[in-house]
SEVO-599759 format. One record per residue: x, y, z of N, C-alpha, C, O in turn. Coordinates in steps of 0.001 Angstrom, whole numbers, plus 500000, padded with zeros to 6 digits. Example, Ala and Ser with C-alpha at 12.3 -4.5 7.8 and 13.67 -1.06 7.14 Angstrom:
REM SEVO-599759
513190494310507800512300495500507800513200496700507800514236496681508465512850497750507080513670498940507140512900500030507870513409501138508039
//
This chain:
REM SEVO-599759
720664532328309773720459532843310862721797533583311253722822532999310903721969534978312037722993535728312431722451536517313370721257536773313527723764537050314250723080537791315077724296538969315116725453538917314699723404540265315922724289541514315890724450542306317305723601542188318188725682543175317458726040543479319051726018544653318598726532545000317535725370545417319435725247547043319026725972547815320598725762547494321768726657548656320162727428549153321410727443550364320808727431550551319592727482551625322111727356553350321473728758553459321945729085552553322710729409554093321753730933554831322096731195556221321814730371556808321112732524557048322377732356557519321803733184557951320558734291557423320448732862558687319770733310559037318265734720558694318245735065557792317481735762559388319111737072558924318724737642557980319285738849557980319530736575556719319663737007555345320053736730554561319102737312553478319032735534555032317917735049553955317135735683553032316583735278551871316626737045553472315826738497553132315257738565551847316185738233550797315635738937551785317479739431551117318554738803549630318764739306548524318958737327550168318620736738549318318832736070548525318393735365547631318860736400549012317068735584548370315847736940546998315879736717545790315962737950547497315808739252546591315902738617545553316495738096544590315934738714545903318210738504544918318948737091543820318713737125542770319354735908544074317824735276543321317772735007542427316480734121541596316278736127542892315613737097542114314827738101541317315415738321540216314910738739541682316386739422540272317260738529539488317665738708538272317732737246540180318052736673539121319084735317538297317924734112538236318170735780537953317131734645537118315844734184537909314881734327537402313769733764538791314883732908539775314179733421539837312673734605540038312402732119539588311420732328539281310285732166540620309939732654540751308816731718541693310348731825542706309536731048543652310966730156543390311772732226545196310643731277545870311746730642547398310670731264547777309678729614547923311054728878549258310857729424550415311888729403550327313116729905551492311133730006552539312220728957553722311391728814553889310180728502554231312206727419555075311897727923556381313356727951556245314579728198557378312588729092558931313519728649560152312450727710559784311744728972561118312252728921562222312307729087562307310923728684563349310404729653561342310107730268561393308794729612560520308351730116560135307296728656559942308627727461559043308180726503559394308049725772559809308948726168559302306537724773559836306025723962558563306673724414557472306326722960558536307461722342557249308020721049557184307041720379558215306994720594555995306194719864555446305886718199556072306566718090556503307714717167555997305679715529556231305814715604555212306871716147554110306793714771555913308217714252554985309592715496554676310586715313554167311692716891555062310050717938554357310923718200555758311707718423556788311071718158555733313166718799557136313892719956557806313769720876557026313523720171558523313813721515559387313643722355559382315477721807560062316345723410558716315764724037559009316590724080560363317464724446561430316973723755560248318536724137561957319390725414562451318948726280561614318695725780564182318755727008564530318750727952564341319619727843565018320641729015563508319538730327562834319531730225561778319726731168561321320372729266560903319389729005559958320030728856558789318493728237559125317483729487557587318635729409556410317273728433555357317726728313554852318842727825555159316723727173553742316787728076552458315960728441552522314786728312551331316879728547550348316006727733549254316252727241548924317331727576548466314669726952547447315020727569546355314047727815546502312849727745545339314754728455544003314386728042542747314476727369542203315352728611542231313262727776541083312789728268539537313259729456539282313062727388538446313893728386537438314011727475536061313913726329536023314361728087534989313306727381534197312945726393533363314251725306532826314038726900533412315225726093532721316577726358533900317655727116534870317683725398533373318517724923533664319356725738533665320589725601534539321445726586532694320689727499532380321943728891533668321488729281534500322307729390533574320202730590534552319887729897536098320208730562536851320920728700536528319742728026537742319854728143538106321303728637539182321639727674537185322210727830537592323744729452537741324180729869538630324922730208536780323620731415536760324081732288537854323919733128538113324781732132538690322624732493540001322007731481541129322955731724542324323124730605540554323357730122541973324601730909541863325453731737542766325570730946540796326303732088540761327357733143541473327358733592542274328178733606541005326069735014541642326004735324543394325904736424543946325886734198543912325858734646544921325147733286545294326444732800546381326133732841544930327262732209545224328115730990546332328175731039547148329096730179546382327480728998547028326266728379546176325299728805545140324788726865547036325067726297546415323985725172545735324347724866545542325523724445545306323275723342544428323081723273543291322357723529543731321237723130542309322247723013541458321536721097540884321341720209540558322129721234541039319680719900540472318949720330539672317833721386539667317201719052538853317713719016537971316484718357539167315298717694540196315431718925538428314112719241539096312865717833538087312235717945536949311778717001538597312324715956537823311205716157538176309729715955539255309172716567537105309263716637537260308021715380537667306909714266537148306977715784538735305828714553539194305287715031539175303497716161538855303127713819539619302481714546539797301307714532540820300997713647541267300269715649541613301516716290543100301181716013543848300164715816545063300157715995542930299090715941543678297941713892543803297636713515544255296554713141543487298391712034543995298205711476544539299568710624545427299542711953544009300809711634544598301934711834546147302279710947546693302935712907546858301891713274548052301682712024548673301173711464549284302083711444548729300145710286549251299023709320549390300239708931550558300206708904548920301012707784548537301759707564550287301966706709550664301164707990551200302641708152552104303422708270553430302321708241554576302769708378553226301148708628554255300639707038554646299607706340553737299158706818555671299462705704556454298656706241557512297537707374557830297176705047557882297181705452558897296071704933560232297076703992560310297866705957561202296682706016562573297551706449563672296249707053563583295180705857564585296920706220566163295935707292567508296604706564568335297153708342567789296662709069568562297177709112569230296026709584568820294966708396570723296338708735571898295613707918571452293930706836570866293972708418571720292852708249571694291719708443570208291525707852570040290458708878569089291872709195567673291655708366566983292523708249567171293734707677566001291680706926564911292286707667563677291976707847563518290768708098562852292666709051561906292942708347560324293281707903560069294401708323559404292235707297557770292441708415557030291898709001556941290819708517556340293507708893555066293095708263554281292143707034554211292116709332553373290951708462552777289691707734551748289782707266551296288737707408551032291174706521550393291724705127550658291951704242549801291950704935552238292202704056552626292509703452553997291434704020554970290938702043553491291394701408554257290571701015555654290971700661555622292149700932556873290467700745557984291039700072558761289878699564558016289039699937560288289604700187561579288775700592562384289615700287562616290785701290562779288932701834564416289760701021565801289587700268566196288696701443566346290718700276567369290844700430568145290096701598568282289733699453568997289507699241570411288433700482570789288707700844570957289871701324570976287619702613571969287590703829571618287940704900572168287682703514570318288765705344569666288952705102568881288197704016568326288029706916568585287153707420567524286905707716566393287695708333566501288755707269565187287194707418563791287708708696562907287497708931562457286375709453562672288468710701562017288243710386560169289132710462559837290315710099559512288092710269558319288373711195556942288561711475556217287606711679556658290088712932556260290956712784555148291220711926554753292009713651554363290565714292552851290933715713553082291812716720553302291139715799553059292741717474553156293422718148552366293205719276552693292837717801550877293321718134550005293146719371549697294451719041549806295632720556549373294115721548549639295292722302550851295377723288551000296099721780551763294575722819553341294870721668553793296089720524553511296446722658554573296407722022556015297753721062556730297147721441556667295977719774557564297142719134558358297045717403558077296951717077557928295773716807558024297440715431557495297560714841559000297389713816559083296712715306560033297856714755561338297835714059561227298966713396562257299087713822560300300098713283560605300958714158561858302299713649562787302925715419561393302306716410561909303211716249563725303341715668564426302512716717564062304210715815565286304682716735566320303530716176567175302843718437566006303481719262566080302389718924566362300943718985567437300346718594565300300553717683565115299448716873566471299531717277567605299272715561566038299980714414567062299845715020568920299833714706569741298971715888569172300988716510570547300961716754570695299185716032571291298386717723570111298985718583570072297437717052570161296716716601571271296433716467569231296503715026569196295581714699570661295427714817571353294416714203571049296795713463572391296696714254574050296353713824575175296096715725573372296537716404574619296216716819574363294578716927575238293719716981573153294441716867573186292821715846573573292276716162574012291170714740573657292450713403573982291766713402575332291364713075575926290337713939575705292650713704577290292308714596577669291382714178578199290353715902577478291570716778577856290507716751577778289106716990578695288321716313576124288737716493575964287946714854576252286584714939576487285379713576576100287441712335576263286675712550577655286153713170578433286878712071578104284867711686579218284024713220579817283411713342580873282790714235578945283723715460579600283024715743578743281965715964577532281978715704579567281012716333578911279707717851578888279330718353579970279027718689577691279317719760577241279211720706577183280245721865577579280361719833576527281039720929575994282352721652575182282061721487574366281154722969575313283096723869574259282816723885573845284422723884574609285387723898572601284409723609571603285909724927570746285681725307570331284586725657570524287089726539569468287579725660568772289097725162569444290001725673568069289045725437567172290112726383565997290699726281564789290488727244566619291422728433565842292051727855564763293093727376565248294118727835563353292967727419562049293592726024561863293574725096561827294383726215561753292324724217561712291778724098560503292656723455560881293635724287559710292739724003558090293310722367557857292666722444557678291450721594557835292939720263557009292034719702558254290269719002558230289257720869559300291198720668560316289461719132561134290495718471561956289860718914560988291240717378561532291403717478563311290838716754563804289973718738564135291720718684565702291666718941565652289919718147566132289110719711565238289707720274565342287836718681565132287125718207566064286474717972563949287289717238563869286689716045565006287031715241565299286146715992565462288002714948566324288286715417567694287719714690568658287479716812567605287541716892568896287117716931568807285295717058569872284690716854567934284768716472568103283052715067568024283164714487568742282349714507567523283748712858567387283897712243568816284134711053569075283956713106569626284518712641571143284772713268571837283865713077573033284083713947571655282921714306572322281709715937572490281909716378573478281322716582571973282384718303572196282332718469571650280868717910570649280420719371572514280173719596572425279256720774571188279138720684570347278243721777571169280037722781570242280134723110570064281527723294570772282517723112568509281136723272567985282716724187567312283220723814566176282929725334567172283895726721566272284258725904565779285722725307566429286580726188564308285560726059564104286842727174563296286850727670562830285824727744563042288377729362562177288904729111561294289720727959561122290118730190560514290158730276559678291154730911558413291093730745557525290257731732558442292175733013557447291766732858556034292066733801555248291971731228555560292569730951554741292531730154554125290978729112554452290410731115553203290701730448552428289186729142551785289158728437551679288154728763551203290770727310550816290445726101551937290744724957551583290458726298553237291291725284554371291021724984554647289839723875554821289334726492554703289185726483555585287832725356554518286724724679555015285823725372553067287042724772552144286051723197552190286550722365551935285680722668552525288015721411552863288358721241554056288272720086554352288576722027555134287922721463556458287085721319556444286305720287557011285944722199555784285241721794555455283502720132555265283483719212555918282991720225553955284324718573552917284110717848554404284618717233554904283676717785555097285678716642556022286088716375557048284485715344557250283843717786557515284271717621558459283063716903558366281907716381559246281222716968556610281722716411556096280667715125555954280971714328556223280072714625555533282203713240555549282610712524556570282503711357556375282161712968557960282751712229559038282710712616559849281529712303561021281319713503558891280619713470559577278883714402561551278935714211562578278285715356561172280061716351562242279991717510561894279166717755560856278551718069562818279267720305562670278539720874563357279552720848564582279667721358562634280246721997562607281054723680562877280756724038562148279831724805563726281291726096563035280916726865562391282081727620563242282552726955561358282652727437560468283222729209560535283434729978560366282487729577560758284573731237560938284685731465559940286209730629559642287062733059559567286113733252558899287241734511559758287749735326559394288596734491561252286892736099561858286841735435562967287978734382563604288003736735562847289003736463564032289948736275565581289326736669565843288189735594566639290241734805567633288995735911568756288527735458569687287860737255568757288800738156569635288346738696569522287250739417570327286662738291568317286895738841567349285493737566567606284337737923567863283188736404567551284576735441567855283897735133568718282897735893569658283130734240569119281527734534570211280652733353570981280987732267570446281210733607572588281037733178573353280909732403573993282611732624573363283645731765574933282608731364575347283358730072575354283802729393574675283032729239575944284947727613575066285261727520576265286362728306576838287116725774576349285961725312577372286739724625576949287699724000577961288016724357576264288281724091575350289095724714573902289484724378572843288954725762574066290591726264572669290993725747572438292117725734573341292955725186571146292410724686570515293753725820569541293809726589569284292883725831568818295517726649568272295719726252568019297184726480568687298193725608566888297011724895565872298599725892564955298943725789563817298486726891565252299702727462564232299973727363564125301526726388563732302167728706564603302058729245564360303410729956565440304000730859565519303167730227566401304894730977567579305143732310567229305109732869568219304636733024566501305309734302566265305173734945566185304028736089566587303819733818565375302849734038565443301625733498566237300950733369565789299811733120567172301057732633568716300528733769569729301023733837570746300332734589569655301989735475570043302519736916569939301573737896570661301389736504568781301156737899568274300385738055568600298861738940568835298037736679568479298955736757568325297064736128570150296584735768570555295478736198570815297764736033572860297250736642573227296492736095574180295939738043572880295895738772573761294678738162573003293958737268573774293607737886571806293312737216571166292253735887571763291929735607572352290884735080571539292971733806572227292777733749573122292971732533573309293011734362574309293229733992575852292854734394576262291708733740577068291048735971575565291165735911575865290025735336575256288796736068575160287811734309574904288749733506574559287801732141575406287803731185575358287028732415576332289129730633576910288834730937578039287916732056578484288172730333578684286911730201579757286116729889581082287093729353581186288197730516582102286105730139583327287557728994583909287066728662584002285885728194584440288411726696584410288837725978582940289099724774582695289023726840582211289363726417580712288903726041580035290751726809580344291662725163579401290937724677578944292347724950577626292767724418576679292187725847577435293866726171576103294632725480575928295596725514576717296540724612574745295578723747574085296732724636572841297476724898571861296779724969572864298485725977571930299398724921571298300387724330571994301212724741570107300275724136569734301716725123567919301923726113567357301456723687567574303223725250565990303468725567566651304734726136565947305568725285567984305072725738568819306437724699568773307817723481568952307823725556568488308918725171568072309989725039569445310784726021570173310644723950569981311648724221571111312003725254571237312982725730570277313588725653572628313159727374572590313628728636572381312693729804572656312970728067571754311355729437571217310548729548572685309375730556572854308689728645573398309334728502574545308407729361575332307971729676575702306840729821575623309295730860576596309331731969576607308538732545577478307886732218574921308830733327574641307946733362574516306612734153575150305915732475573658306143732227573720305013731872575040303988732276574970302827730950576495304528731111577344303973732462578573303836732635579541303095733333577895305060734692578889305087735262578009303880735056578763302929735758577051303444736049576436302736735786576987301016736609577153300115734644577127301031734518577878299674734064579180299566733647579450298440734016580029300342734784581171300749736100581462300617736590582591300583736747580267300531738581580475300218738625580439299202739786580717298901737930580215298148737676579736297099737257580917295992737331580693294784736908581910296411736196583180295834734924583231295676734381584001294883734139582169296637732590582433296322731927583115297316732500583129298406730477583894297197729727584346298182729173583583298815729322582388298561728280584033299933726911583686300649726297583986299586726641584908298846724894582914299312723725583467298686722847583886299696722566583197300677722325585230299420721773585786300240720666586676299639721037587308298650719299586875300047718829586680301594718685584958302003718847584323300960718526584365302754717868583039302878718324582281302136717429581677301545719716581858301724720037580987300833720148579605301585719744578617300972720477579499302405720939578610303303719296577831304143718690578554304934718927576852303948717843575933304724718290574868305413719237574189305017717694574655306413717507573506307262716365572621307283715242572955306906716775571142307870715096570486308154715801569579309268716596568754308819715659569604310386715703568786311320717342569114311667717755570263311510718043568276312041719724568572312245719907568398310840720676567464311070719901568434309970720775568265308655719915570217307980718863570856307992721445570292307483721961571673306634722099572047305247722775571179304695721808572823304556722268573347303405722529574179303032721646575021302865723943574496302649724775575899302395724580576205301031724923575486300092723976577377300951724059578106299597724830578925299265724916579928299972725492578832298329726848580252297971726843580228296276726361579408295495727758581767296002727709581759294138728588582789294129729029583623294919728733582405292742729985583255292044729815584368291679729006584597290780730640585511292365730264587148291886730616586997289999731493586468289316729156587932289701729056587648288177730424588361287521730629588304286308
//
């Protein structure tokens, strides 16, 4: 049994309050803010705010920490087998031309859709997050029906987008991630779907070749940081899809890529779902 202390603070105070919670005996502190992609079912904090969840071994320590920082709610954490519990809310679903089915659920793809069978394991990417749905829909429109398309998926996670591209007929698909666990999961999912992915832990700028479609579903600050390397991999006339972007962050992300010589994809290239945004750009032919 363990206990949690949850407190909402101004985003600029998150680091200082986290340090105070550790000093008060927290075994760990989770920070959810504008730079964090929330897991399915978890609410995102309000703009300019951060949600801190600190973990304690017993209730007195959690309450003492609450008194020390002067705010927060203490709750008992019920122990669960998360390796199985997280699966309960997942279902098969279709986005555009792609039918995504968790490996433990039976189902048939609708007519005309390609099937991706997925087990995300310990990697991010169940397909249910709005940013992934935005990417899947746009990916299908770019790849399907085009022979010889080369695709790069930056930050592949479970491999969902890369596998979908391969199932839609892409000729070459490269998937990168700096998390070795994600690369292992992506390899397992690729084998499950009988597709060939080139998996790599290298940053975009050192990869071989250019790509007709580059997808990066990460976070806004990382997209800005990686702009030169990602833009360098986009072939003339190619399409770039960027997501993991909250409302209000799209202008900064777009500007970083316009500075690399890309143009906005018109008309109606950008997309939105709730508070999440997808920015679409192209390299002039």
